[in-house]
N, C-alpha and C positions, 0 to 999 in steps of 0.2 A: 503494501499498498505506500503511496507516495502521497501524502499529504498536501504537499503545493507548499509548503511552510518557506516564508524567507531561508534564501542561502545562506545566510550569514549566522545561525546559530540553531541550540536544543536542547535539555536534558533533564535533571533528577535530587530529590532530598525526600522524593516522597516514596522512596521503597518501601520505606518503614510500613507505610501505610497501603501502598497500592500494592504490595506483594501480597497478601493473604488477609481475608477476611473471618476465616477461619479461625478460634484458638490454637496458641501457640500447641497446646498438650495434641489437638491432631495431628501435627505433622510429628510427635514423636516416635513414628515407627521406624524413625533410619533415616529417611529420607533428608540430606543436606539440600539446604536454602530453601527456599516456596516453591510449591510444585508447577509444573507448569509442562502441560504435554502436545501444546497446539501451537504449531510454527504459524510465523505473523509476515505480514510484507515488509520490505526494508523501505527505510526511510534514509539517506544519506545528506537529503537538506536537516535532518537534526541527530541522526547518530552516525555521518561521518567522519572522518578524520582531521577534516579542516575544523571544522567545527568545533570535536573536542580539544584539539590542539589549542583552539584562539581562547577558549573561556579558560582553559585549564593554566595555560602559560602565562595569560592576563591576571589570574587569580594569585597565581605563585610571584609576579613581579611585584606585585600589590603588596605583599605577605615582604618579602625583601626590603621594599622602600619607605614602609614602616617602622623596619627595624632600622634601618638609617637615620628617621627619623625620631624613632626611639632616643638610640644613641646618640644624638644633639640636644636633644630636650635633656635629656641624663649628664650631659657634660655641660652643658649652660647651669645646671643646678649644681652640680659638684662643685663648679668653680666657685660660684658663691657662698659656698659651704665652709670651703677654705678660706676664701678670702678671709669671712666672719670668724671663724674658728683659729686659726694659726696667722693670719695676714700674708699667707703668700701661695704660691702654686710651685714652688718648685720641687724636685726630689726630697731635698730636706725638710721642706713645709710637708711634705706627702707623709714622712716617716712619722715625724710630730704628730700630724694627723690620727693616722693609724695605730702610733700606741696608746693615743687616749683614747683611742675607739677601741681599743685589747685589753685597757687596763683594766686586768684581774690585781686581786688584794688575796696573801697568804697567810695565815698565823705563822708568825715565828716560830712558834713551839711545834707546830708542822715539821718548817724545814729543820728545825734543830731534831725530831724526831725521826724523821727520815730522809736525811740527806740524798741520796740517791735520789728517790720518788720525785723530789721537787729539781733534780738537775734535768733528770728528764722532762717532765712539767715543762723547766722554763727552756730546754731547746725546743720541743712542739711549737711552746709559743711563740718564739722567736721564727721557726720556720713558718708558722703562720701568718705572722704579721709582715714577713717579706712578701707572700703571698699574696695577702691582700694590699701592699703597696704597690704590686707588681699590675696587678688587676685596676687600682686605683689610677693608677699614671695614665692608664687610657682617656681616664676621663678627664683630666686634669686643663685641658685648652677646649676653649668653646670654638665650635665648628662654624659659624655664621653661614660663608658660602654652602657650607653641605646643607643647612638646614634649609638655606631658599630653597635649595635645588631639590630636598624630597619632599620642601610643600609644594612647590610648584608642579612637580611630578606624581603628586597623590591628587593634586587638584586635574590635573590629565586626566589619570587613570581613572575617577571619579567619572568623568565627563563620558571618557571614552565605552567605560561597563554600563552607565544610566543608559546609552543607545543602544548598547546591545544588549540587554538584561529587559530592557522593556521591550525591547522589538520582538525576544524571543516569546514571551509572556503573550503579548499580544495576537502572534503568532500560533500561540498554543490555544487562546480560548477562540480565535477565528476556528478552528478546526478540533475544539474540543471533542465533540460525536464524532468523527470519524479517524482517528486518532488511537491508536495502542497505547495500553497501560503502558508499556515501556516505554515509549518515545514519551507519552507525560511524564514518566520518572525523570527522563534525562531533563526534561524541560526544567522540572523544578529545580534539579541539582544544579544546572548551569545559571538558576536565575540566583538560586544562594551562593553561590559561586561569586557572582558581582555585588553580593550584598556586604562582602566585605572592603572593597571599595567605596561605598557610600561613606561605613561609616571612620574607614581611615582617613576619609577626605575630611573628617573633622579638625585632622593636624594641618591643613593646608588651608585654602583660600575662606573655608567655610569656618574657620576658627575667628572669635569676634576681634582676636587682638591686631587682625589684617584690616577689618573693616569698620574697627570701633561702633560707635553708635549709627551712623547711617549708612545702612547696607545699601548694595550698589542692587541695580536690575540685575547683574551678572548673576549676582549671591541667589536673590528669590527667581528665577527661574529655574536653578539647577533647584532650591528647596522646593520650588513647585512640581518640578519631574521626578524629583526623587519620591515625594508625596503619591504621585501620581502614581509610579511604578510599585511602590509599595502596597497601594488598595487593590492594584489590580493583580499582584502575585498574593493579596489574601482572599481575595477573590480565585483565582484560579486554582490554588492549594485546598480550599472548600470544596470547590466542587469536586476535583479529581479524587479528592480521598473520600467522599463519601460515592461516589460513583465506582470506585474499588473497593470499597466496601460493601456496596450495595449489589453487584454486578460481578464478583471475579467467580471466574469458572476456569477452571484448571485446563478443560480441555473445548473450549475455543476459544477460537484464533484471536488474536489484540485482546484477550479479559484475563490476561496473567503475565508471566513471564517472572524468568529464575533471577536470584538476589540473595547473597550471604548476611545480607541487613541485620544483624542482631536486636534492632530493637523492636517493641511492639509496634501493632499496625496503627494504633492508636497516636505514636507518638509525634509525628508530623503535628500535631495539633500545638505543642509545642513550641513548635517554629511558628505557626499562625498565632499566637496571643503573643509574643515575643515581638515579632513584627507590628502585631496591635498596639502594643504598649507605644512603639517608635512612632505611627502613625499617632497615636495621643497625643504624646507629648511635643511634636511638630505640628498640630492646631491649636494646642496651649499655646506655644511660642507663638505661633502665627497671630493668634486673635489678641497676646500680648501686645505684640508689635504696634497690631491695627487701633489697640485702645490706647497707645501712647503717642499715635500719630493722631487720632481723631481728640483726643484732651484737649489738646493746643487751640483746636476750633470750635468746640460746642462744649461750654459750660456746663451747661445744664446737664449733660450726660458724666459728668466727672465720678460720682459717686459708685455706678454701675461701672464703669471704666477703670477705677482705681481697684474696684474688687477683682477685676480677673488682670491687672498689668501689675500687681502684686501678691499673685500667688504663688511666684516664685521665689520672693524675698523674705527677709527673716523680718519676723512678729514685730513690730516696734514695740518700745514701752509703752506708749500711750494706749494701742490697741488692746495691749495685753492687762492694762490696768483695766480698761469698761468693759473687757468680756466677761460672762462666767465663767466657773471653773471648766464647765461641759464643752464651753465653746474656745476654750482655750485648749483643754485636750483635743480638742476635733481639730483645730487648725494647727498642733503640731504633730498628730498626724499626717495632716494633708499635706506639709510642708515635706515630713519626711517621705512621703509617697511621691511628693513632685521629684525631690532630689535622688529618689531612686531612678524613677521616672529619665530624668535628664541624662543621669549616668549610664543609662541603657542605651539613650538615643543618642546622646552625645558624645557622653564618653569622653578619655582624658588621654592624649595621646601623649605623655610620659609616662602610661602604668603598664609596667611589665606582666600586669595579670591581663589586661584588655590586647595586649600585641599577641600572648599565648592564645588569647580564645579563637584572634583572627587566623594564629596559623592552626589553631585546634578545628576553626569553623574549614578553611580550606582542605585540611588533610582528611577531613568526616566526609567531605562533599565528592574528593577527588575518589576517596575508594568507593563513593557511591557509583560513579561515573565508572570506575574501570572496571569494578566488579558487575556491574548488569551489562558493560558493551561484552566482558568475557566469557559470562555467564549464561549468555543469550545466543552466541554466535553459530550453534548448531540448530538454534531457531527460527533464524533469518529466511526468507524466504527473497532471494536477489542479494544484490550486490549492494554494502555501504560502504565499500575503499573509496568511491570516485571521492573525487577534489572539485572542488568549484572556485572559481573567482572569488564569491562572496564568502565563501567559508574562510577565506586566507584572510578578508578585509581586515578586519578588527588585529590580525598582529600587523599587517601593514599600514596600519591609522596608528598603535604602538609604536611602530617603530619612527613613526611622521612626528608623533607627538612629542617621542624625547628627543629627538633632532633637533626642537625649536625649546624646548624648557633650558 
């Protein structure tokens, strides 16, 4: 079956649901992966090598650039820490900072009672300090040029994957009634690979440090496009998840596929809820910006607009005094919830944990794509090895974008 979808992309993370509505106990009979005995038609426009290569390479380039950005941010922060703690950034200052950081106190009585043990501890501590000093020395100099490059690169990567991700989702929605579960699954994974770029771009020109309070037309264009792409993805994932749960048939062509996805069939809702949180935060943020804009023009709406504009700010002392205990507690809970949403939707480009999440998400969906492709190669009717110019277009755009970065 050739769905006629755009030749620029396609793929899955949906395996976890699409794979089988039956409970896992039902396949505890020794069958590896999901049951599927019915072959289905090929569609190189979605599962072709060019499509997969484009999405996978771009996703991992994004992870690499995000790591470079993290290094630059950590270097800038550590340099400031050195200057404030030991008043310098030379090797000698790093040594002083390392000693200060790893200082431990041992009772003199222990030193006298166990001299050999004390010498061993002293040697291990010295070796550890040397290792820490070597690592810290890598972060003592700020990297302004490299940081600007990584910020601009993330910006470009976001634009590229915003186009490719939205295009593949629109193509999937257009052909959703005629597309095999196998190809639906691949499309979901492709889009989730692009999601990394949306999040990582927050370290680029989506960062408020670059725009200040006057957001540009470019910022809002991208913001709205990401919002649209997220919304389309939520619709597509819900539709395909429900379709697979209700119509999975291991003996009907196009209604099954093989996968070694370990998560339960309803795990896709985790991503749906998570993306919904991002959409919710983006909508509230947009409302706040609109409220701040309108508050300068219509004084009569100031009360209502201030409520919206201040939802993400700390509670003022005056409002705390006027509020009852119940409303104060409710406001604190709202503030905490808002901060969690902001962290999820906006992130922190200097967080090691969040960068590791980028890599984990990319690795998970890379596994989904490759496993789905290899597991079903004997069920494919037709040739999915053909390359089209549209399939490698994203790679060409990627090279072109970095040429101008």
